[in-house]
C-alpha positions in Angstrom: 150.7 48.3 54.3 150.8 50.2 57.5 148.3 53.0 57.9 148.8 56.0 59.1 146.7 57.0 62.6 144.4 59.4 62.1 144.6 62.7 63.9 141.8 63.4 66.1 140.0 66.5 66.4 140.2 68.0 69.4 136.2 68.0 71.0 134.9 71.8 71.5 132.1 73.2 72.6 130.8 76.4 70.3 129.9 78.9 72.7 127.7 81.1 70.2 124.5 79.9 71.1 124.9 79.5 74.8 125.6 83.4 74.5 122.5 84.0 72.5 120.6 82.2 74.7 122.2 84.0 77.7 121.1 87.6 75.8 117.9 86.2 75.2 117.5 86.1 78.6 118.6 88.9 79.8 116.5 90.6 77.6 113.6 88.8 79.2 114.3 89.3 82.6 115.0 93.4 81.5 111.1 94.0 79.6 109.2 91.6 82.2 110.3 93.5 85.2 108.1 95.7 87.2 109.4 97.9 89.4 107.5 99.1 92.5 106.1 102.7 92.3 104.4 105.1 94.7 104.7 104.9 98.3 103.6 101.6 100.8 101.1 103.4 102.8 97.7 103.5 100.6 96.6 107.0 100.3 93.6 108.2 98.6 94.7 111.5 97.2 92.2 114.1 96.7 91.6 115.8 93.3 91.8 119.0 92.2 90.5 120.7 88.4 93.8 122.7 88.5 96.0 120.3 89.1 99.2 120.1 87.0 102.1 117.3 86.5 105.3 117.8 88.4 107.9 115.7 88.6 108.2 113.8 92.2 110.3 115.5 94.9 113.6 114.6 96.3 111.6 113.5 99.6 108.2 112.0 99.6 106.0 111.9 102.5 102.6 110.1 102.6 100.4 111.1 105.5 97.8 107.8 105.6 93.8 108.3 106.9 94.7 106.9 110.3 97.1 109.6 110.7 100.5 107.3 110.1 103.2 108.8 107.9 105.6 107.5 105.6 108.9 108.6 104.9 111.7 106.5 102.4 109.8 103.4 102.9 109.4 103.5 106.3 105.6 103.9 108.2 105.7 106.1 111.4 103.2 106.7 113.9 103.1 110.5 114.4 104.8 113.6 113.1 107.0 113.5 116.0 108.4 110.0 115.6 109.0 111.1 111.6 110.7 113.7 112.4 114.1 112.7 112.6 113.9 110.6 109.2 112.4 113.6 107.4 115.8 115.8 108.9 118.1 113.0 107.3 115.8 112.6 104.0 116.4 116.4 103.6 119.7 116.8 104.7 120.6 114.5 101.6 118.3 116.3 99.3 118.9 118.4 96.7 116.8 120.3 96.0 115.3 120.5 99.6 111.6 120.1 98.3 109.4 118.0 99.8 106.3 116.3 97.9 103.3 115.2 101.0 100.9 113.1 99.3 97.8 113.6 101.9 94.9 110.6 102.1 91.7 112.4 101.2 90.4 111.3 104.4 93.8 112.2 106.5 93.1 114.7 109.1 94.2 117.6 108.1 96.0 118.8 111.0 98.3 116.1 110.5 99.0 117.1 107.0 99.3 121.0 108.6 101.9 119.6 111.3 104.1 117.4 108.6 104.3 120.7 105.9 105.5 122.8 109.3 107.8 120.3 110.4 109.2 120.1 106.7 109.3 123.8 106.9 111.4 124.1 110.3 113.8 121.3 109.2 114.7 123.4 106.2 112.8 122.5 103.2 113.2 125.3 100.6 109.9 124.1 98.7 106.6 122.0 99.5 104.2 120.3 96.8 100.3 118.5 97.9 100.2 115.9 95.9 96.3 115.4 94.3 95.2 114.4 90.7 93.4 115.9 88.1 89.7 115.3 87.6 89.2 114.5 83.9 85.3 115.4 83.5 86.2 119.7 84.0 89.1 121.7 82.2 91.8 123.2 84.0 91.5 126.3 85.7 87.2 126.6 85.6 85.5 127.2 88.8 83.3 125.0 89.8 79.8 125.4 91.2 79.0 125.9 94.7 
């Protein structure tokens, strides 16, 4: 009696569990990723009772309490060395708005110099960053 040889099934790898695991990993990394926000130069903003939420301008300039200036993630020693970076950032920005984040202990003259420099380079709008005090309603005059 002669037996027919058994047909062997080709081994195959089921890809659907692998695809499921890959999608779960993508979802996990997407949800657990934190994105850096703010500037690298530590700035303690002053408070204002009438502060309103503003969308961040295309060009952000941070002025530290030691006089250093940060533009586009790079820190400069003073206003003079930051001028080319601000000119480059303003040339690429549309609208040409500068968002100044000055530390509450920063030298007032440095902040004014940054504002003058921005206007000189063609900024069409300027915004000074503050945070709203939560202990008083907006627009209410404080006793002096």
